[in-house]
C-alpha positions as CSV (number, residue, x, y, z in Angstrom):
1,M,312.2,101.4,-52.8
2,D,313.1,99.4,-55.9
3,R,315.9,97.0,-56.1
4,D,318.1,99.1,-58.4
5,S,318.2,102.0,-55.9
6,I,320.0,99.9,-53.2
7,R,323.7,100.3,-53.1
8,V,325.9,98.2,-50.9
9,T,329.4,99.5,-50.0
10,R,332.0,97.3,-48.4
11,V,334.5,99.0,-46.1
12,V,337.7,97.3,-45.1
13,M,339.4,98.5,-42.0
14,K,342.6,97.3,-40.4
15,Y,343.3,97.3,-36.7
16,K,346.7,96.8,-35.0
17,V,346.6,93.9,-32.5
18,A,348.9,93.1,-29.6
19,L,349.8,89.5,-29.2
20,H,351.3,87.9,-26.1
21,Q,352.6,84.3,-25.8
22,S,352.3,82.5,-22.5
23,E,352.5,78.9,-21.3
24,E,348.8,78.5,-22.0
25,G,348.8,79.8,-25.5
26,F,348.3,83.3,-27.0
27,S,346.3,86.3,-25.8
28,V,345.5,89.0,-28.2
29,W,343.8,92.4,-27.9
30,V,343.1,95.5,-30.0
31,P,344.5,98.7,-28.4
32,G,342.2,100.8,-30.5
33,L,339.0,99.0,-29.4
34,P,338.9,99.0,-25.5
35,G,337.8,95.6,-24.2
36,C,338.2,93.7,-27.5
37,V,340.3,90.7,-26.4
38,S,340.6,87.1,-27.3
39,Q,342.9,84.1,-27.1
40,G,344.0,80.9,-28.7
41,E,346.2,77.8,-28.3
42,T,348.2,78.9,-31.4
43,E,349.1,82.3,-32.9
44,E,346.9,81.5,-35.9
45,E,343.9,80.5,-33.7
46,A,344.3,83.7,-31.6
47,L,344.4,85.9,-34.7
48,A,341.4,84.2,-36.2
49,N,339.5,84.6,-32.9
50,I,340.4,88.3,-32.6
51,A,339.2,88.8,-36.2
52,D,335.8,87.4,-35.1
53,A,335.9,89.5,-31.9
54,I,336.5,92.7,-33.9
55,G,333.5,91.9,-36.1
56,E,331.3,91.3,-33.0
57,Y,332.7,94.4,-31.3
58,L,331.9,96.7,-34.3
59,S,328.5,95.1,-34.7
60,V,327.6,96.0,-31.1
61,I,329.0,99.5,-31.5
62,S,327.0,100.0,-34.7
63,E,323.8,98.7,-33.1
64,Q,324.2,101.0,-30.1
65,S,325.0,104.0,-32.3
66,Y,322.3,103.4,-34.9
67,G,319.9,101.0,-33.4
68,N,317.7,98.6,-35.3
69,H,315.4,101.2,-36.9
70,T,312.6,99.9,-38.9
71,S,310.5,102.0,-41.2
72,S,307.2,103.0,-39.7
73,Q,305.9,104.6,-42.9
74,P,302.4,103.6,-43.9
75,G,302.2,101.1,-46.8
């Protein structure tokens, strides 16, 4: 496959998050992604942490769905 035939598409998705303040800081979760939760001492830190958690969550889902397939075609 030559370099000109590769096309990269960037997809931007937005997820609603639930944020809860407590004495310890902030907890945050994504209702649309079961089990995707995080926390932070400040609201900003919690939101940054959940953004990372969403990326990791989607990466795992993608890996489970598509696997890490490598080409086994003869050279």
